[in-house]
matplotlib code that plots the C-alpha trace (Angstrom):
import matplotlib.pyplot as plt

x = [47.9, 45.9, 41.8, 39.7, 36.0, 33.6, 31.0, 26.9, 23.8, 21.9, 24.9, 23.0, 24.3, 27.0, 29.6, 28.9, 30.0, 33.1, 33.9, 33.2, 35.2, 37.8, 37.9, 37.5, 39.7, 42.9, 42.1, 44.2, 43.1, 40.2, 37.8, 34.4, 31.4, 28.7, 25.8, 24.5, 21.0, 21.6, 19.2, 17.0, 18.9, 21.6, 19.5, 18.9, 20.9, 24.0, 23.6, 23.0, 25.5, 28.1, 26.8, 27.8, 31.6, 31.0, 31.0, 28.9, 27.6, 24.1, 25.5, 25.9, 23.9, 23.8, 26.0, 25.1, 28.5, 30.4, 33.1, 34.5, 33.8, 36.0, 38.7, 39.0, 39.7, 42.8, 40.8, 37.1, 35.7, 32.5, 30.1, 29.5, 30.3, 26.8, 28.3, 31.8, 30.4, 27.6, 31.0, 32.6, 29.5, 28.7, 32.0, 34.2, 36.2, 39.6, 38.5, 39.5, 42.6, 41.6, 38.4, 38.1, 35.7, 35.2, 34.2, 38.2, 39.9, 43.2, 42.4, 41.3, 37.5, 37.4, 33.3, 31.0, 28.0, 27.4, 27.2, 30.3, 31.4, 28.4, 28.4, 25.4, 23.3, 22.2, 19.6, 16.7, 17.6, 15.3, 18.0, 19.0, 21.8, 24.3, 24.1, 24.6, 28.0, 29.0, 28.7, 30.1, 33.5, 35.2, 34.0, 35.7, 38.8, 38.6, 38.6, 42.2, 43.1, 41.8, 44.1, 47.2, 47.7, 46.8, 49.6, 52.0, 51.6, 49.6, 48.4, 48.4, 44.8, 43.6, 42.5, 39.1, 41.5, 42.8, 39.1, 37.3, 36.5, 34.2, 32.2]
y = [-62.4, -59.5, -59.6, -57.9, -56.4, -56.6, -54.2, -53.8, -53.2, -56.2, -58.8, -61.0, -60.7, -58.5, -58.8, -62.2, -63.3, -61.3, -62.6, -66.2, -66.3, -65.0, -67.6, -70.3, -68.8, -68.8, -71.1, -70.5, -66.9, -65.2, -62.7, -60.7, -59.2, -56.8, -55.4, -50.9, -52.2, -56.1, -58.5, -61.5, -64.9, -64.9, -64.5, -67.0, -65.5, -65.2, -68.4, -70.4, -68.0, -69.2, -73.3, -72.5, -71.9, -74.6, -72.9, -73.8, -70.4, -71.9, -71.5, -67.9, -65.2, -61.4, -59.2, -55.3, -53.3, -52.1, -49.9, -53.4, -55.5, -52.7, -52.5, -56.2, -55.9, -54.8, -53.5, -52.9, -52.9, -51.3, -51.9, -48.4, -44.5, -44.7, -47.3, -45.1, -42.3, -43.8, -46.1, -42.8, -40.5, -43.4, -45.0, -42.4, -40.5, -42.0, -45.7, -43.9, -45.1, -48.4, -48.2, -49.1, -48.8, -52.7, -51.8, -50.5, -49.6, -49.4, -45.9, -42.5, -41.3, -38.3, -38.3, -40.4, -39.5, -41.3, -44.4, -45.8, -47.0, -49.1, -52.6, -54.5, -55.9, -59.2, -59.8, -59.3, -60.2, -61.9, -63.1, -67.1, -67.7, -68.5, -65.3, -64.0, -65.8, -64.9, -61.3, -61.7, -62.7, -59.3, -60.0, -63.0, -61.4, -58.1, -60.5, -62.0, -59.0, -57.8, -60.9, -59.9, -56.2, -56.6, -59.6, -57.4, -58.9, -56.7, -53.6, -50.3, -49.9, -45.9, -45.2, -43.5, -40.7, -40.1, -38.7, -37.4, -34.4, -36.1, -37.6]
z = [-45.5, -45.7, -45.8, -47.4, -46.3, -49.6, -49.0, -50.6, -50.0, -47.8, -48.2, -49.7, -53.4, -54.7, -51.7, -51.1, -54.4, -54.4, -50.9, -51.8, -54.8, -53.0, -51.1, -53.2, -56.1, -53.4, -50.8, -47.5, -47.7, -45.7, -46.6, -45.2, -46.3, -45.0, -46.3, -45.5, -44.9, -44.1, -46.0, -44.3, -46.4, -49.4, -52.9, -54.4, -58.2, -56.1, -54.6, -58.2, -59.8, -57.1, -57.5, -61.6, -60.1, -58.0, -54.5, -52.0, -49.8, -48.3, -45.2, -45.6, -43.5, -44.0, -41.3, -41.4, -41.6, -38.3, -37.3, -35.8, -39.3, -41.0, -38.1, -38.6, -42.1, -44.3, -47.1, -47.8, -50.9, -51.9, -54.6, -54.9, -54.7, -52.3, -49.9, -50.1, -48.6, -46.1, -44.8, -44.2, -42.5, -40.7, -39.7, -39.8, -42.1, -40.8, -43.4, -46.3, -46.2, -47.0, -48.6, -52.5, -55.2, -56.1, -60.0, -60.3, -57.6, -59.4, -61.6, -59.3, -60.7, -62.4, -61.5, -59.5, -60.5, -64.1, -62.6, -64.3, -60.3, -59.3, -59.4, -61.2, -59.1, -60.2, -57.4, -59.3, -63.0, -64.7, -67.4, -67.4, -64.5, -67.4, -68.9, -65.5, -65.0, -68.3, -67.7, -64.4, -65.7, -65.4, -61.6, -60.9, -63.0, -60.4, -57.4, -58.8, -59.6, -55.6, -53.9, -56.0, -54.7, -51.4, -51.7, -53.5, -56.6, -58.4, -59.5, -56.9, -55.2, -55.6, -52.2, -51.2, -49.5, -53.0, -54.4, -51.1, -53.1, -55.2, -52.9]

ax = plt.figure().add_subplot(projection="3d")
ax.plot(x, y, z, "-o")
ax.set_aspect("equal")
plt.show()
């Protein structure tokens, strides 16, 4: 099975949600997650959302993104265009062939400057957890679509090599 790497800012919320959902929804599958600027601990919002999905991530420790982790992954899914830029600038443009925007890794972006490819960060969202879980139903669907695509049973992924000029 192919291994995805999910990347957000601190590896305390969005990438953790994707990582643990992936492994929960597809037992036996492995996923990785990291942050471009690692945080201290799992965000309570993320932990609460995962508990609603009956997932325990209490043992999670945030991890700093590095080249070795990128090399271990078959595909890298980033929670915003800014993280994609940082990935390519810091760890190498060659990673563009396996880097994708999590918000929509299946379509070629026309622009990356209007926020349409930034995944909302629920870390400091004051709404009730149940509301966030409902809002993030699409997130579970995206993880499922990614699993299918990585395992040859879904839509074709569009790598960052196809839109480097937009970065």
